[in-house]
C-alpha positions in Angstrom: -7.9 42.3 74.1 -10.6 40.3 72.4 -9.5 41.4 69.0 -6.1 39.9 69.6 -7.6 36.5 70.3 -9.7 36.8 67.1 -6.8 38.0 65.0 -4.7 34.9 66.0 -6.9 32.9 63.7 -6.6 35.3 60.7 -4.5 32.7 58.8 -7.2 30.1 59.1 -10.1 32.6 58.6 -8.9 35.3 56.2 -11.6 37.9 56.9 -10.4 38.0 60.6 -7.6 40.1 59.1 -9.8 43.2 59.3 -9.4 43.3 63.1 -5.9 44.6 62.7 -7.3 47.8 61.2 -8.0 50.7 63.6 -10.9 51.9 61.5 -12.7 48.5 61.7 -12.1 48.2 65.5 -13.4 51.8 65.9 -16.6 50.9 64.2 -17.0 47.7 66.2 -16.3 49.5 69.5 -18.8 52.2 68.6 -21.6 49.7 67.8 -20.8 47.5 70.7 -21.1 50.3 73.2 -24.2 51.7 71.7 -26.0 48.3 71.6 -25.0 47.3 75.1 -26.3 50.6 76.5 -29.5 50.3 74.6 -30.0 46.7 75.8 -29.2 47.5 79.4 -30.7 51.0 79.6 -34.1 50.0 80.7 -32.8 47.5 83.3 -30.5 50.3 84.7 -33.4 52.8 84.9 -35.5 50.2 86.8 -32.7 49.4 89.2 -32.1 53.1 89.9 -35.8 53.7 90.4 -36.1 50.7 92.7 -33.2 52.0 94.9 -34.8 55.5 94.8 -31.7 57.1 93.3 -33.5 60.1 92.0 -32.4 63.6 90.9 -32.4 66.4 93.5 -33.6 69.8 92.2 -32.3 72.9 93.8 -34.8 75.4 95.2 -33.2 78.2 93.3 -33.4 76.4 90.0 -35.9 77.1 87.2 -39.5 76.5 88.4 -40.3 74.1 85.6 -37.5 71.7 86.7 -39.4 70.7 89.8 -41.2 68.1 87.8 -37.8 66.4 87.2 -37.2 65.7 90.8 -37.0 62.0 91.5 -36.0 61.1 87.9 -33.4 58.3 88.1 -29.9 59.6 88.0 -26.3 58.2 88.0 -26.8 56.8 84.5 -23.1 57.2 84.2 -22.9 53.9 86.1 -23.9 52.3 82.9 -22.1 54.6 80.4 -18.6 54.4 82.0 -18.3 50.6 82.5 -19.5 50.0 79.0 -16.8 52.4 77.6 -14.1 50.7 79.7 -15.2 47.2 78.7 -15.5 48.1 75.0 -12.1 49.7 75.1 -10.5 46.7 76.7 -12.1 44.4 74.2 -11.3 46.3 71.0 -8.3 48.5 71.7 -4.6 47.5 71.8 -4.0 47.2 75.6 -0.3 47.5 74.9 -0.8 51.1 73.9 0.3 53.6 76.6 -2.2 56.3 75.8 -5.1 53.8 76.1 -4.1 53.2 79.7 -3.9 56.9 80.4 -7.5 57.3 79.2 -8.7 54.3 81.2 -7.1 55.8 84.3 -8.6 59.3 83.7 -12.1 57.9 83.0 -11.9 55.5 86.1 -10.6 58.1 88.5 -12.9 60.9 87.5 -15.8 58.5 87.4 -15.0 57.5 91.0 -15.0 61.1 92.1 -18.4 61.6 90.4 -19.7 58.4 91.9 -18.8 59.5 95.4 -20.4 62.9 94.8 -23.6 61.3 93.5 -23.7 58.7 96.2 -23.7 61.3 98.9 -26.4 63.3 97.2 -28.8 60.5 96.3 -28.2 57.6 98.6 -27.0 59.4 101.7 -29.4 62.3 101.0 -26.7 64.9 101.4 -27.8 67.4 98.8 -24.4 69.1 98.8 -22.4 66.0 98.0 -18.7 66.4 98.2 -17.5 69.8 99.3 -16.3 72.0 96.4 -12.7 72.1 97.8 -12.5 68.3 98.2 -14.1 67.6 94.8 -11.8 70.0 93.0 -8.8 68.8 95.0 -9.4 65.2 94.0 -9.8 66.3 90.4 -6.4 68.1 90.6 -4.8 65.0 92.0 -6.1 62.7 89.3 -5.3 65.3 86.6 -1.8 65.8 88.0 -1.1 62.0 87.9 -2.2 61.9 84.3 -0.1 64.9 83.5 3.0 63.6 85.1 2.6 60.2 83.4 2.2 61.9 80.0 5.2 64.2 80.5 7.4 61.3 81.6 6.5 59.2 78.6 9.5 59.1 76.3 7.5 59.7 73.1 5.4 62.7 74.4 5.9 66.1 72.8 5.6 69.2 75.0 5.2 71.6 72.2 1.9 73.5 71.9 0.2 73.2 68.5 -1.5 76.4 67.4 -4.1 76.1 64.6 -3.6 78.5 61.7 0.0 79.1 62.8 2.0 76.1 61.6 5.4 77.8 62.3 4.6 78.7 65.9 4.9 75.8 68.3 6.1 77.0 71.7 7.7 74.3 73.9 6.2 74.5 77.4 8.6 72.0 78.9 7.8 71.1 82.4 5.0 73.7 82.5 3.1 71.4 80.2 2.1 69.4 83.3 -0.1 72.2 84.8 -1.4 72.9 81.3 -2.5 69.3 81.0 -4.1 69.5 84.5 -5.9 72.7 83.4 -7.3 71.1 80.2 -8.4 67.8 81.9 -10.0 69.4 85.0 -11.4 72.3 83.0 -13.1 70.0 80.4 -14.4 67.7 83.1 -16.2 70.6 85.0 -17.3 72.2 81.7 -19.2 69.1 80.7 -20.6 68.8 84.2 -22.0 72.3 84.1 -23.6 71.7 80.7 -25.5 68.6 82.0 -28.5 70.7 83.1 -31.1 69.8 80.5 -32.4 66.6 79.0 -29.8 65.5 76.5 -27.9 68.8 76.6 -24.5 67.3 77.6 -25.0 64.0 75.8 -25.5 65.4 72.3 -22.4 67.7 72.2 -20.4 64.9 73.8 -21.3 62.6 70.9 -20.2 65.4 68.4 -17.0 66.2 70.3 -15.8 62.5 70.6 -16.7 61.9 67.0 -14.5 64.9 66.0 -11.6 63.7 68.2 -12.1 60.2 66.7 -11.0 61.8 63.4 -8.2 63.8 65.0 -6.9 60.8 66.8 -6.8 58.7 63.7 -5.1 61.4 61.6 -2.5 62.2 64.3 -1.5 58.6 64.6 -1.0 58.2 60.8 2.4 59.5 59.9 1.8 60.1 56.2 -1.6 61.9 56.7 -0.2 63.9 59.6 2.7 65.1 57.5 0.4 65.9 54.6 -1.9 67.9 56.8 1.0 69.5 58.7 -0.4 68.4 62.1 1.8 66.9 64.9 2.3 63.2 64.4 1.8 61.3 67.6 2.9 57.6 67.4 0.2 55.4 68.9 -2.5 58.1 69.0 -4.5 56.4 66.3 -5.6 53.8 68.9 -7.5 56.5 70.7 -10.0 56.4 67.9 -11.3 53.1 69.4 -12.0 54.7 72.8 -13.5 57.8 71.2 -15.8 55.6 69.2 -16.7 53.6 72.3 -17.5 56.8 74.1 -19.6 58.3 71.3 -21.4 55.0 70.9 -22.2 54.7 74.6 -23.5 58.3 74.7 -25.6 57.7 71.6 -27.2 54.7 73.3 -27.7 56.7 76.4 -29.3 59.5 74.5 -32.2 57.1 73.7 -33.2 57.4 77.3 -31.8 60.8 78.1 -33.5 62.8 75.4 -36.5 65.0 76.3 -38.4 64.0 78.4 -35.5 62.3 80.1 -36.0 58.9 81.8 -32.6 59.0 83.4 -29.8 61.5 83.9 -26.1 60.7 83.7 -25.1 62.4 87.0 -21.6 63.5 87.9 -20.5 59.9 87.6 -21.1 60.3 83.9 -20.4 63.9 83.1 -17.1 64.3 85.0 -15.2 61.4 83.3 -16.6 62.2 79.9 -15.2 65.8 80.1 -11.9 64.5 81.5 -11.6 61.9 78.8 -12.3 64.6 76.1 -9.6 66.9 77.6 -7.1 64.0 77.7 -7.6 63.0 74.1 -7.2 66.7 73.1 -3.9 66.8 74.9 -2.5 63.5 73.5 -3.5 64.4 69.9 -1.9 67.9 70.3 -5.3 69.5 69.5 -5.8 71.3 72.8 -6.6 74.7 71.4 -9.0 73.2 68.9 -10.9 71.9 71.9 -12.2 75.4 72.4 -14.1 75.0 69.1 -15.0 71.3 69.3 -16.3 71.8 72.8 -17.5 75.3 72.2 -20.9 74.6 73.9 -19.1 73.4 77.1 -16.8 76.5 77.0 -19.8 78.8 76.5 -21.6 77.3 79.4 -18.6 77.6 81.7 -17.9 81.2 80.7 -21.5 82.1 81.4 -21.1 80.9 85.0 -17.8 82.7 85.4 -19.0 86.0 84.0 -22.2 85.8 86.0 -20.4 85.3 89.3 -17.8 88.0 88.6 -20.4 90.5 87.5 -22.6 89.7 90.5 -19.7 90.4 92.9 -18.4 93.5 91.1 -21.8 95.2 90.8 -23.1 94.1 94.2 -25.9 91.9 93.1 -26.7 92.6 89.4 -26.7 89.8 86.8 -25.8 89.5 83.2 -28.0 86.5 82.6 -31.3 85.7 84.2 -29.7 82.5 85.4 -26.4 80.7 84.8 -25.4 78.4 83.2 -26.6 80.0 80.0 -29.1 77.3 79.1 -31.2 78.3 82.1 -31.2 81.9 80.8 -32.9 80.8 77.6 -35.4 78.7 79.5 -36.4 81.7 81.6 -36.8 83.7 78.4 -39.5 81.3 77.5 -37.7 78.9 75.2 -39.0 75.3 75.6 -36.4 73.0 77.0 -36.3 70.8 73.9 -35.7 73.9 71.7 -32.7 75.0 73.8 -31.2 71.5 73.7 -31.6 71.0 69.9 -30.3 74.5 69.1 -27.3 73.8 71.3 -26.8 70.5 69.4 -26.9 72.4 66.1 -24.3 74.9 67.3 -22.1 72.0 68.5 -22.2 70.4 65.1 -21.4 73.7 63.3 -18.4 74.3 65.7 -17.2 70.7 65.1 -17.2 71.2 61.3 -15.3 74.4 61.7 -12.8 72.7 63.9 -12.3 69.9 61.3 -11.7 72.6 58.7 -8.6 73.7 60.6 -6.9 70.6 59.4 -6.5 72.2 56.0 -6.1 75.8 57.2 -2.5 75.5 58.4 
């Protein structure tokens, strides 16, 4: 929006012409988000502490986490508005996909906010019931799925890395597939947010990767050269990916070990949903398994733990799930678990980017 006003004067001030380039606006949105979060981070932490919005630690959690109780949470109340504002300022608001992302981020952010509000302010440690929380996510995901499916330029074919000749058309079944990706990614990031900076670091890596995928998918010549699906208008998603990566980078300043603030569900749920949405729009849904490998790994550890526990009548695969708690209980320092997971996330992102040439 702001860039449109600036660009109006490009005939009088020639260097304003750079605002028409997606690459430049992506850089600006990234820096804008990061700087705003850095500037307002301390203020937000003080506000949360003043209102006594602190983290609740479960009794059955790792013993060393008790020291985290009372640490300000709901830091997503800063991350999400900054992403939305940065996007509205630097992205093309006429782009349909931008509005899909804004809807997904806002709706899942609202669900997370209500859940955190009940936990921290109303002192209801359970927050929203699992059924209600999941149901609201399904509704928001379904709306996004129907909107995408109904869009005249949207392709319902599934792109498979390494198999360029195989692209099954899911037709109307693409809607539940979209819902599965968005809701699944949302909860995966939420499950990962259990250690200082653990969800924030891989989120930066993942959105940085999809920044590249978005730009390439929206460039017809490059997309044809790399033999990836061309999605008209998808390039504009680079701006929102940059805004998200920048906001997370700024938040990591305060969220790294020892964390001064946690993002809460109001931050993790919309971040995951946005990541899933970008993956769907850019036709890189399967690649999300690699880009977000840490999130997938964390989710599978919970699923396997629960299933094995029920099948065996009380036995466990891991000492505790999600998997990051398992390594904690094995004696790994929290910072070591986090950094090693970051390293794995970067490696997986590089592998995922290599699929662009392995077609």
